[in-house]
N, C-alpha and C positions, 0 to 999 in steps of 0.2 A: 505493500498499499503506500511505503513512504518512497519508494521508487519511481510508483507513478505520480505522487505528489509532485517530486522533485523534476522527472521528466516534462510534466506539464509546467511547472514554475520554469524551467528553462527556456520552453516555448514560447510563453508569455512574454518572458524577458527578449528573445529575440523579435518576437512580433510589438512589441511596445512601441519601438520608434515608428513601425510601419504605422499602425493605429493613430499614434500621435500625429503623424504626419496627415494623414488621410481627414482627421478631425480639423487641423490647421488649413487645410486646402477646402474644405466645407466651409469653414468660418469665414474665410478669405473670399470666396465665391459669394457668398451670401452678401458679406460689406460690400464688394465691388458691386452686386446687382442693387443693392439698395443706392450706395451713391451714385451709380449711373440714371437710377431712377429721380432721385432728387435732381441730377444735372438736367435731365431731359423735361422735367417738371418746369425748372426753373428758366430754361431756356423756352418752352412754350408761353410759360407768364410774360416773357420779355418779348417775345414776338407778338403776344395777343396785347399788350400794353401799347407796344410799339405802333403797331398796325391801326389800332383804335385812336390813339392820339393824332397819327398823320390824318385820318380818315376826318376826324373831328374837325381838323384845320381846313378841309374843303367841303365838310357835309352841306352848310348853308347854300355855298355858291354853286355846289353841284345839283343841289334840289331847284335852284333858280334856272340854272340851264337846261335840267331836264324837263321843265314845264315850257321852253320856248318852242313856239313851231319853226319849222325850216324857213317860211315866210321872215318870222320875226328873225331868226338868226342870220339870215342873209341881207335883213335891213340895219344889222348892228354895222357901226364904224368899225374898220380895220382893226385900230388899236383894242377896241373892247373884244370886238371877237376872238383876237390874238391872246388876250388875257383869260380869257373863260377856256380858249381850246388848252392853254396850259394847264388849267384845273382838271380839264377832262382826260389829259394825259396825264397828271398825277394819279387820277382815279385809275386809268388804265396800269401803270406802274404797281399800285397798291395791288389791284386785283392779281395782277401777274405773279408779283413777289408771295403773295398769301398762297397761291395755287401751287409756286413751285415748293414752298417750304412745307405745303400739304403733301405733295407727292413724295416728298423727302422723308414724311413720316415726322416733321417736327410741330404740324398742327393736327391735333385729334381729329376723328372724322364728325363729330357732333358739332364742333366749332366750325368747320368748313362747311358742313350744310347749313349753317347758319348764315355765314359770310357770302358763300356761294349763290345762296337764295337773294340775300341782299343785292348782291352785284347784280344779279339777272333782273331782279326788280326794276331796278335803275335804269339799266340798259333797255329793257324791254318797253318803259314807258316812255323812252326819247327817241324820236326819229333823228335828231342832231348827234346825240351820242352814238346811235345805230350808224349814222354817216360817217362820222369821226373815225370811228373803229373799221369800216370799211377802208377807209383812208388809209389809216395805220397798215391794215394787212396788204394794201396793194404791193405787187412784187415780193412777195414774202416776207413784209415787213412785221408780221405776227412772231416770226421768230427772233426777234429782238427782245421778245417777252417770254423767252423761256417755253414755247411751246410749238408743236410741230404741224398743228393745223388750226384755222383761225376761228372755229367753233368748239375750241378746248375750253376756252374759260366761259364765254358769255354764248347763251342758247336762246334765239329767237323764240318766242313763245306761240 
């Protein structure tokens, strides 16, 4: 009996470093997953905050533009129209960046669904914005927005 105990004790002594190593690997892996989740959550929050701040800066102007008819748009002075075009281009850039980060997995599906609906609501209620998007997409200009085809971000209702 004593020989069996000594035999098993020797085996446990030999296996102890392996068992300790496996526990250490498991704890390290768990810590890394937790740390990665925190980093991902922080990045998503930062992106969420940044995009919402940028959108807030143009929201009122974009709302005014989206209510203009084509005739009203064409009747604007060149300087006014140029400023308003800049606002719409900022909107396109925000939308493209949000889409890019969603595709990269940095913006979760629930947030993306909400943002995408809002983007398309604005796009679909304005012939002016649709026209400017069509101009942006000429000669594959949509590729400058990180997309492979012009209907990837905006979809006509």
